[in-house]
N, C-alpha and C positions, 0 to 999 in steps of 0.2 A: 154770820153769813151776809147780811146786809152790808155790814161794814167792809167786808172783803170785796164784794160786788162793787160798792162805792169807790174804794180805793183802785180797784182795777179800771173801773170807768175813767177816773181822773187820770191815770197813768196813760191810757190810750188816747185820751183827749189831749193831753200835754204833748205826747209823742207826735201825734198828728199835726198839732200846731207848729212845732219845731220843724218837722219835715216840710210842712206847707211853706214856711218862710224861706228856706233854702231853695225851693223850687220856684218861688215867686221873685227871686232875685232878677234884676234886669240883666239881659245878656249883652246889650250894647251900652254906649255912652250917651250922655245928653247933657249939653251945656258944659262940656269939658274941653280944655285946651292945654297944651304943653308949650308954653311960649319960649322957654330956655331950656337947652340941653347941652351939657359938656362931657365928652367921653375921652378916656385915656386908654390906649391899648397897654394891657399890663404885660404882654409877652416880652417886649424889649426892656421893661422895667424891672421884672421880678422873675428870677429862675423859676420854672415850673408853671408859670401862669400863662403860657402860649395858649392863644385861643380865648382868653378872657379879657374883659373890659370893665373898667370902673366907670360908672355913669352917674352923673348928678343931674337932676331935672327939677324944674319948677312945674307943679301941676296946679291949674286953676278949675274950680268947679263953681259955676254960677248957682244963685239961690234957686232952689228946686231941682238943680242938676245932679248927675251921678256918674260914676264910673261903674260899669257893669262888672258882674262877677267874674273873677280872673284868679289864676294860680301863680304862686311865686316859685313853683317847682324850678330849680336850677337858677333861681334869681333872689337870694337873700337881700334884704334891704333894711335901712334904718330911715326913719321919717321924722321930720320936724314939722309941726303945724304952725304956720305963721300968722294965719287969720282965718276967722270964720268959725263955724260950728259944723263939724263933720261926723256923722255917725257911720261907723264901720261895722258891717254885719258879716259874721262868719258863716261859713257853709253849714254849720250845725244850728244856725239861727240865733246864736248868742251875738250880742252887739255891745259896743262901747262908743260913747260920744267923746270926741276929742275937741279942745278949744286952743286958741292961740297960746303958744308957749309949751304946749305938750309935745311929747315925742314917744315913740314906740319902735318896736323892731318887727320884721316879718320874716319868719323862717321859711325854708323850702317846703314846709308842710302847710303853709298858709293858703286857703282859698277863701276870698271875701269880696265885698263890694263896698263903695263909699256913696254916701248921699249928703248933700249940703242940706241941712235942716234949718239954717238960720236965714237972716236977711241980708248978709254981706257975702260976697264971694269967699270961697275957701282958697287959701293959698298954701300949699304944702311943698316942701322941699324934700326930695327923696334920693338917697344915694344907694345904688345897688351893684352887685357883680353880676354881669351877664355874659353869656357866650357870644363871642364875636360873630356877626353875621357872615355866612359864606360869600366868598369873593368870586 
């Protein structure tokens, strides 16, 4: 009985910690800039891609800065980490730290936030498919 109670208490505690991490995610950005962006309209380029764009961006995060929690719904991406140490925390509280030379993908189910945990600026290059803004 005591073991069952102990295990139940640990489960509740761990669940609460994970839930708390997601709730504590920053909503806005701090020390974040996008100095370079290139976009190509895919409609004239590829049949069936009307209304979609391919976008390549450089993202910079200053030491101690972050990109607030955001969704990649309708915006899959591939990411290359050029410089710095970036911890990416998912909505469920799980996290992974990326360093220069690492790469990853972000599916349409991705909800996460970035934090520069190093002493150098984080520089990320990301390419994503986005819906073209309404004209």
